[in-house]
C-alpha positions as CSV (number, residue, x, y, z in Angstrom):
1,M,-11.2,22.2,-57.5
2,K,-11.6,26.0,-57.8
3,Y,-14.5,25.7,-55.0
4,K,-12.2,24.0,-52.6
5,L,-9.7,26.7,-53.1
6,Q,-12.5,29.2,-52.4
7,V,-13.2,27.6,-49.1
8,F,-9.6,27.3,-48.2
9,I,-9.0,31.0,-48.9
10,F,-12.2,31.9,-46.9
11,S,-10.9,29.8,-44.0
12,I,-7.7,31.5,-43.8
13,V,-9.3,35.1,-44.0
14,L,-11.7,33.9,-41.3
15,S,-8.8,32.6,-39.2
16,T,-6.9,35.8,-39.5
17,L,-9.7,38.0,-38.6
18,T,-10.4,35.8,-35.5
19,A,-6.7,35.8,-34.5
20,K,-6.5,39.5,-34.9
21,A,-9.6,40.0,-33.0
22,Q,-8.5,37.9,-30.2
23,H,-4.8,39.5,-30.1
24,E,-6.4,42.9,-29.8
25,M,-8.7,41.7,-27.0
26,H,-5.8,40.7,-25.1
27,Q,-4.1,43.7,-25.6
28,L,-6.8,45.8,-24.3
29,A,-7.0,43.4,-21.1
30,K,-3.2,44.0,-20.6
31,D,-3.5,47.7,-21.0
32,S,-6.3,47.8,-18.5
33,M,-4.6,45.8,-15.8
34,E,-1.6,48.2,-16.3
35,K,-3.8,51.2,-15.8
36,D,-5.4,49.5,-12.7
37,S,-1.9,48.9,-11.1
38,S,-1.1,52.7,-11.4
39,G,-3.9,53.5,-8.9
40,T,-7.8,53.2,-8.9
41,A,-8.4,56.8,-9.3
42,K,-6.1,57.5,-12.1
43,G,-7.6,54.3,-13.8
44,M,-11.1,55.3,-13.4
45,Q,-10.2,59.0,-14.8
46,E,-8.6,57.5,-17.8
47,M,-11.7,55.0,-18.2
48,A,-14.0,58.1,-18.3
49,T,-12.2,59.7,-21.1
50,M,-11.9,56.6,-23.1
51,K,-13.3,56.6,-26.7
52,P,-16.3,54.3,-26.9
53,G,-15.5,50.8,-28.2
54,P,-17.3,48.5,-30.3
55,P,-20.9,48.3,-30.3
56,M,-22.6,45.9,-28.2
57,S,-25.9,46.4,-29.9
58,H,-28.0,45.0,-32.6
59,A,-26.7,44.4,-36.0
60,Y,-28.8,47.2,-37.4
61,S,-29.2,49.6,-34.4
62,L,-27.1,51.3,-32.0
63,N,-30.3,51.5,-29.7
64,L,-31.7,48.0,-29.8
65,P,-30.3,44.9,-28.0
66,M,-28.3,42.3,-29.7
67,Q,-30.9,39.4,-28.7
68,R,-33.3,40.9,-31.6
69,N,-31.1,39.9,-34.2
70,G,-32.9,37.4,-36.4
71,S,-32.0,36.2,-40.0
72,G,-31.6,38.8,-42.6
73,T,-33.0,42.1,-41.1
74,S,-35.8,40.1,-39.3
75,W,-36.5,40.6,-35.6
76,L,-36.6,38.1,-32.6
77,P,-37.9,39.1,-29.1
78,D,-35.4,40.8,-27.0
79,A,-35.5,37.9,-24.4
80,S,-34.3,35.4,-27.0
81,P,-31.4,33.3,-26.1
82,M,-28.2,33.8,-28.1
83,Y,-25.9,31.0,-28.9
84,G,-22.5,31.8,-30.4
85,M,-19.0,33.2,-29.5
86,M,-18.2,36.8,-29.3
87,L,-14.7,38.5,-29.8
88,H,-13.7,42.1,-29.5
89,S,-11.0,44.2,-31.1
90,K,-10.4,48.0,-30.6
91,N,-13.2,48.9,-32.7
92,W,-14.9,46.0,-33.9
93,M,-17.2,43.4,-32.3
94,Y,-17.2,40.0,-34.1
95,M,-19.7,36.8,-33.8
96,L,-19.2,33.3,-34.5
97,H,-22.4,31.0,-34.8
98,G,-23.3,27.5,-36.2
99,N,-24.8,24.2,-36.1
100,I,-24.1,20.6,-37.3
101,A,-26.0,17.7,-36.6
102,L,-24.5,14.2,-37.5
103,R,-27.3,11.8,-37.8
104,Y,-29.3,8.9,-39.3
105,T,-32.6,9.7,-40.6
106,K,-35.2,7.3,-42.0
107,Q,-38.6,8.4,-43.5
108,D,-41.5,5.9,-43.3
109,I,-39.8,3.8,-40.8
110,L,-42.8,1.2,-41.0
111,N,-42.2,1.0,-44.8
112,K,-46.1,1.7,-45.3
113,G,-45.5,3.5,-48.6
114,S,-43.1,3.8,-51.6
115,R,-41.7,7.5,-51.1
116,G,-39.8,7.0,-47.9
117,A,-35.9,6.8,-47.9
118,E,-33.0,6.7,-45.3
119,K,-29.8,8.2,-44.9
120,F,-26.5,9.2,-42.9
121,D,-25.9,12.9,-43.3
122,A,-24.9,16.1,-41.3
123,P,-27.1,19.4,-42.2
124,N,-25.0,22.3,-41.1
125,W,-24.6,26.0,-41.4
126,F,-21.9,28.4,-39.9
127,M,-22.0,32.3,-39.3
128,F,-19.1,35.1,-39.1
129,M,-20.4,38.6,-38.4
130,G,-18.8,41.9,-37.4
131,Q,-19.7,45.4,-36.8
132,R,-18.3,48.7,-35.8
133,K,-19.5,52.2,-35.3
134,V,-19.1,54.8,-38.0
135,G,-19.0,58.3,-36.3
136,Q,-21.4,59.1,-33.5
137,N,-24.5,57.9,-35.3
138,G,-23.4,55.3,-37.9
139,L,-23.2,51.6,-37.6
140,F,-21.6,49.1,-40.1
141,H,-22.3,45.4,-40.3
142,F,-21.3,42.6,-42.2
143,S,-22.6,39.1,-42.2
144,S,-21.5,35.8,-43.8
145,M,-23.1,32.3,-43.6
146,L,-21.7,29.0,-45.1
147,S,-23.0,25.8,-45.5
148,L,-21.4,22.5,-46.4
149,D,-24.7,20.8,-47.2
150,R,-23.6,19.9,-50.7
151,L,-20.8,17.8,-49.5
152,T,-22.8,16.1,-46.8
153,E,-26.2,15.9,-48.2
154,G,-25.5,15.4,-51.8
155,G,-27.1,17.1,-54.8
156,A,-30.7,15.7,-53.9
157,G,-30.4,16.7,-50.3
158,Y,-31.9,14.6,-47.5
159,P,-35.1,12.7,-47.2
160,L,-38.0,14.2,-45.6
161,L,-41.6,13.2,-46.6
162,F,-44.1,15.6,-48.2
163,Q,-41.3,18.2,-48.6
164,T,-41.0,19.9,-52.2
165,G,-39.1,22.7,-53.8
166,E,-36.2,23.2,-56.1
167,S,-34.6,20.5,-58.3
168,W,-31.9,18.1,-59.0
169,K,-30.6,17.1,-62.4
170,G,-33.7,18.8,-64.1
171,Q,-36.2,16.6,-61.8
172,P,-38.2,18.2,-59.1
173,L,-37.4,17.5,-55.6
174,V,-40.0,15.6,-53.9
175,D,-40.1,14.0,-50.4
176,R,-36.6,15.5,-50.0
177,Q,-35.1,18.9,-48.6
178,H,-32.7,20.4,-51.1
179,P,-29.0,21.3,-49.9
180,H,-28.3,24.9,-49.2
181,D,-25.5,27.0,-51.1
182,L,-21.9,27.2,-49.9
183,F,-22.3,30.8,-49.8
184,S,-25.7,31.3,-48.1
185,E,-25.2,35.0,-47.1
186,L,-22.7,37.5,-47.9
187,S,-24.1,41.0,-46.9
188,V,-23.1,44.5,-45.8
189,A,-25.4,47.1,-44.3
190,Y,-25.2,50.8,-42.7
191,T,-27.5,52.1,-40.3
192,H,-27.8,55.6,-39.2
193,A,-29.5,56.7,-35.9
194,F,-31.4,59.8,-35.9
195,S,-32.3,59.5,-32.3
196,E,-32.8,56.7,-29.7
197,K,-36.1,55.7,-31.4
198,A,-35.4,56.4,-35.1
199,D,-32.9,54.4,-37.3
200,L,-32.6,54.2,-41.1
201,T,-30.8,51.0,-42.4
202,F,-29.6,50.0,-46.1
203,Y,-28.8,46.3,-46.4
204,L,-27.2,44.7,-49.6
205,G,-26.7,41.0,-49.9
206,Y,-25.1,38.5,-52.5
207,P,-26.5,36.3,-51.3
208,G,-28.7,37.7,-48.7
209,E,-32.4,37.6,-47.3
210,P,-35.2,40.0,-48.4
211,A,-37.6,41.4,-46.0
212,L,-40.0,38.7,-46.6
213,G,-41.6,36.3,-43.8
214,S,-40.5,35.4,-40.4
215,V,-37.0,34.5,-38.9
216,A,-35.7,31.5,-40.9
217,F,-36.1,28.3,-39.4
218,M,-32.6,27.7,-38.5
219,H,-32.3,30.9,-36.7
220,R,-35.5,30.7,-34.7
221,P,-34.9,29.6,-30.9
222,S,-38.0,27.3,-31.2
223,A,-36.3,25.4,-34.0
224,L,-32.6,25.3,-33.2
225,A,-32.7,21.7,-31.8
226,N,-34.6,20.3,-34.8
227,P,-32.3,19.4,-37.7
228,D,-35.3,19.1,-40.4
229,A,-36.5,22.1,-42.4
230,P,-40.2,22.6,-41.8
231,I,-42.3,21.1,-44.9
232,S,-43.7,24.5,-45.1
233,H,-40.4,26.1,-45.8
234,H,-41.4,27.5,-49.1
235,W,-44.4,29.5,-47.7
236,N,-42.4,31.3,-45.2
237,D,-38.6,31.3,-45.5
238,G,-37.7,29.9,-48.9
239,T,-36.1,33.1,-50.1
240,H,-33.7,33.3,-47.2
241,I,-30.8,32.7,-49.7
242,T,-31.4,35.2,-52.7
243,F,-28.5,36.2,-55.0
244,G,-29.1,39.8,-55.1
245,V,-31.0,41.7,-52.4
246,A,-31.4,45.4,-51.5
247,T,-33.5,46.4,-48.6
248,V,-34.2,49.8,-46.9
249,S,-35.9,49.8,-43.5
250,F,-37.1,52.3,-41.1
251,R,-37.5,51.8,-37.3
252,Y,-39.6,54.0,-35.2
253,N,-39.4,53.0,-31.5
254,Q,-40.8,49.4,-31.7
255,F,-42.0,49.4,-35.3
256,K,-40.1,48.8,-38.3
257,I,-41.2,49.0,-41.9
258,E,-39.0,47.5,-44.7
259,A,-39.1,47.2,-48.5
260,S,-36.9,45.0,-50.6
261,S,-36.0,44.5,-54.2
262,F,-34.5,41.0,-54.9
263,T,-34.1,38.1,-57.3
264,G,-36.9,36.0,-57.6
265,R,-35.4,33.0,-59.1
266,E,-34.2,30.3,-56.3
267,P,-30.6,29.2,-56.4
268,D,-29.8,26.7,-59.3
269,E,-28.5,23.4,-58.7
270,N,-24.9,24.2,-58.6
271,R,-24.4,24.9,-54.8
272,F,-20.9,26.4,-55.2
273,D,-21.4,29.2,-57.7
274,F,-22.8,32.7,-57.7
275,N,-26.2,33.1,-59.7
276,K,-27.0,36.1,-61.7
277,P,-28.7,38.9,-59.9
278,K,-31.9,40.3,-61.5
279,F,-33.8,42.4,-58.8
280,D,-37.1,41.4,-60.5
281,S,-39.0,40.9,-57.4
282,Y,-40.4,43.0,-54.5
283,S,-41.4,42.6,-50.7
284,A,-42.5,44.7,-48.0
285,R,-42.8,43.9,-44.3
286,L,-44.1,45.5,-41.1
287,S,-42.5,44.3,-37.8
288,F,-43.7,45.2,-34.1
289,N,-42.2,44.2,-30.8
290,P,-44.7,45.1,-28.3
291,N,-42.3,44.0,-25.4
292,Q,-39.5,41.9,-24.8
293,N,-41.0,38.5,-25.2
294,W,-42.8,39.0,-28.4
295,A,-41.9,39.7,-32.2
296,L,-44.6,40.0,-34.7
297,Q,-44.4,40.6,-38.4
298,V,-46.8,40.5,-41.5
299,S,-45.2,40.5,-45.0
300,Q,-45.8,40.2,-48.7
301,G,-43.9,39.4,-51.7
302,W,-44.2,39.4,-55.3
303,I,-41.9,36.7,-56.6
304,K,-40.8,36.6,-60.2
305,S,-40.6,33.0,-61.5
306,P,-39.1,31.2,-58.3
307,E,-38.8,27.6,-59.6
308,V,-36.5,26.9,-62.6
309,L,-38.8,24.1,-63.7
310,H,-42.0,26.3,-63.8
311,E,-40.9,29.3,-66.1
312,G,-43.3,32.1,-66.1
313,E,-45.1,31.2,-63.0
314,D,-44.9,33.9,-60.7
315,V,-45.9,33.7,-57.0
316,K,-47.5,36.2,-54.5
317,R,-46.6,35.1,-51.0
318,T,-48.1,36.4,-47.9
319,I,-46.9,35.7,-44.4
320,A,-47.9,36.6,-40.9
321,S,-46.1,35.3,-37.6
322,A,-45.4,35.5,-34.0
323,I,-42.6,34.6,-32.0
324,Y,-42.5,34.3,-28.2
325,S,-39.5,34.0,-25.8
326,L,-39.6,33.4,-22.0
327,P,-36.3,33.3,-20.0
328,M,-37.0,31.3,-16.5
329,G,-33.6,31.6,-15.2
330,E,-30.1,30.8,-16.5
331,A,-30.9,27.2,-17.1
332,Q,-34.5,27.2,-18.2
333,S,-36.3,29.0,-21.1
334,L,-39.5,28.5,-23.4
335,N,-39.4,29.7,-27.0
336,A,-42.5,29.3,-29.6
337,T,-43.5,30.4,-33.2
338,V,-46.8,30.4,-34.8
339,L,-47.0,31.5,-38.4
340,W,-49.2,31.3,-41.4
341,G,-48.3,31.4,-45.2
342,M,-49.9,31.7,-48.3
343,N,-48.5,31.1,-52.0
344,K,-50.9,32.3,-54.6
345,T,-50.0,31.6,-58.5
346,E,-52.1,33.0,-61.5
347,G,-54.3,30.2,-62.6
348,H,-53.7,27.9,-59.5
349,Q,-55.8,27.8,-56.2
350,S,-54.0,29.4,-53.3
351,E,-52.1,27.1,-51.3
352,N,-51.9,27.8,-47.3
353,A,-49.4,26.7,-44.5
354,A,-49.7,26.8,-40.8
355,L,-47.1,26.1,-38.4
356,A,-46.7,26.1,-34.5
357,E,-43.5,25.0,-32.8
358,G,-42.0,25.4,-29.3
359,A,-38.8,24.4,-27.3
360,Y,-38.6,24.0,-23.5
361,R,-34.8,23.9,-22.2
362,V,-34.0,23.2,-18.6
363,N,-30.6,22.3,-17.6
364,K,-29.1,19.9,-20.4
365,F,-32.3,18.8,-21.8
366,S,-34.3,20.6,-24.6
367,F,-37.7,19.2,-25.5
368,Y,-39.1,20.4,-28.6
369,T,-42.3,20.0,-30.8
370,R,-43.5,21.2,-34.3
371,Y,-47.0,20.9,-36.0
372,E,-47.6,21.8,-39.4
373,W,-50.6,21.7,-41.9
374,V,-49.6,22.3,-45.6
375,Q,-51.6,22.2,-48.7
376,K,-49.7,20.6,-51.5
377,S,-50.7,20.5,-55.0
378,V,-50.7,17.6,-57.4
379,E,-47.8,19.4,-59.4
380,E,-45.9,19.8,-56.5
381,L,-46.1,16.3,-55.3
382,A,-45.1,15.2,-58.9
383,L,-48.5,13.1,-59.3
384,N,-50.4,12.1,-62.3
385,E,-52.8,15.0,-63.0
386,E,-54.9,12.8,-65.1
387,F,-55.5,10.4,-62.2
388,Y,-55.6,13.0,-59.4
389,G,-57.0,16.0,-61.0
390,Q,-56.5,19.7,-60.2
391,R,-56.7,19.5,-56.4
392,L,-54.9,20.4,-53.2
393,F,-53.9,17.7,-50.7
394,G,-54.0,18.8,-47.0
395,V,-50.7,17.1,-45.2
396,N,-50.5,17.0,-41.2
397,G,-47.1,16.6,-39.6
398,L,-46.2,16.5,-35.9
399,T,-42.6,16.2,-34.6
400,L,-41.6,15.4,-31.1
401,G,-38.0,15.6,-30.2
402,L,-35.5,15.6,-27.3
403,N,-31.7,17.0,-27.0
404,Y,-29.5,16.1,-23.9
405,D,-26.2,17.7,-23.6
406,V,-23.4,15.2,-23.0
407,L,-20.2,17.1,-23.3
408,S,-19.1,20.8,-22.8
409,L,-15.8,21.7,-24.5
410,N,-14.5,25.3,-24.4
411,K,-17.1,27.2,-26.1
412,F,-19.1,24.5,-27.7
413,K,-21.6,22.0,-26.5
414,T,-22.2,18.4,-28.0
415,A,-25.8,16.8,-27.6
416,I,-27.4,13.6,-28.6
417,G,-30.9,13.8,-29.8
418,A,-33.6,12.0,-31.3
419,Q,-36.9,12.9,-32.8
420,V,-40.1,11.3,-34.5
421,T,-42.6,12.7,-36.8
422,F,-46.1,11.4,-37.4
423,Y,-47.8,12.4,-40.5
424,K,-51.6,12.3,-41.8
425,A,-52.5,13.1,-45.4
426,N,-55.2,13.1,-47.5
427,P,-56.6,9.4,-47.9
428,M,-55.9,9.6,-51.7
429,L,-52.3,9.6,-51.1
430,D,-52.5,6.4,-48.8
431,Q,-51.3,4.2,-51.8
432,L,-48.0,6.1,-52.0
433,Y,-47.2,7.0,-48.5
434,G,-49.3,4.6,-46.5
435,K,-51.6,5.4,-43.7
436,Y,-50.2,7.6,-41.1
437,P,-46.3,7.2,-42.1
438,V,-43.9,7.9,-39.5
439,G,-40.2,9.4,-39.8
440,A,-37.6,9.1,-37.2
441,Q,-34.0,10.1,-36.7
442,A,-31.1,10.0,-33.9
443,F,-28.6,12.6,-34.3
444,I,-25.3,14.0,-32.3
445,R,-25.5,18.0,-32.5
446,I,-22.5,20.3,-32.0
447,Y,-23.4,23.8,-31.2
448,P,-22.0,26.9,-29.6
449,N,-22.7,27.8,-25.7
450,L,-25.4,29.9,-24.7
451,M,-24.0,33.7,-24.4
452,K,-24.6,35.5,-20.9
453,M,-25.8,39.0,-21.9
């Protein structure tokens, strides 16, 4: 009951802030009209002496474009498309963003194995952000992200072949994607600009995202239309919800170096609470945007005991990625991501993962694909070690999908979509999964309009 009350209170606060922003925006428009009616010359003179308004800039820099905003403090290319709704008040700029997919999914549609499942569900997330200038060179930013996955997915999440990570009722989640926490991000940050080329940022999140890995999958333009998490999720962006994060970053021109201290343990099974912050893990990331079309990063994290079922097993995670964005007119764009991640646990073999995904949008159509190759261990797949031994199984997955916009209502679009995923794993797993299992789904997706920058 108390969690429903928290959601209700948060909704009231969000509505109040939004209403306030809209009121101030309308008042500014009214004042501007009155000034124009008193004469163009006078209006231009007054505009020249007006104080600067809310910053139309990156979340963590007054001198970078908004399109570079990724998840946490990560970078996207400057040419990336932005979906959301922007609101202004006198001193603040607010943004609303989100995504929900009402769907039916069935893994192993040909019933070749024993590990497939089916479900009606609705993976979702919602964001509310705001920022304002502090003096001439300062920028304050807050971010909040919520997910109702626990209500729409249940505690065990949704079926997804070969997916691993986290637990439910004390048992490891295998062939399922765990639900995300109600409070997925609550963060604040302050950035000081020394010049147009140099910024220093301090970021605190509870929860938040440390400087580790590429942009989280739900915020990558190449993955927006795909309702599924990658099966390499815990090789790249598994730390995107961390209860206790402190990051300091320094940007010089198109380079940025970051360091984070954060809580290594992944969120517990109670998706409505706040876990204890420990700040027992560390990460570092170097980002480089050579031009407006590319965002590159390499990072490494030392994560203390991330899995509750594997106490004492620390993970060293290394990730490299490249994101590409190419606008091709108002109604056409191409976005792609390639990444590699490696998890190394003492006493175990290194586990690698590679991902390549792309999305091509033209008018109302969005075509997308994702290819993954992931090494899964006997332990992760909950297999009998006496029978399978100590080995890694290579898993391949290829997804092909399509979205088509059927309705545009105010600031939001509704699309119908479908996708199919073809898997190929080590032949030793055929008795459990079947040979070449296939997963498929159909969905209705609701998301905000593309913002014209």
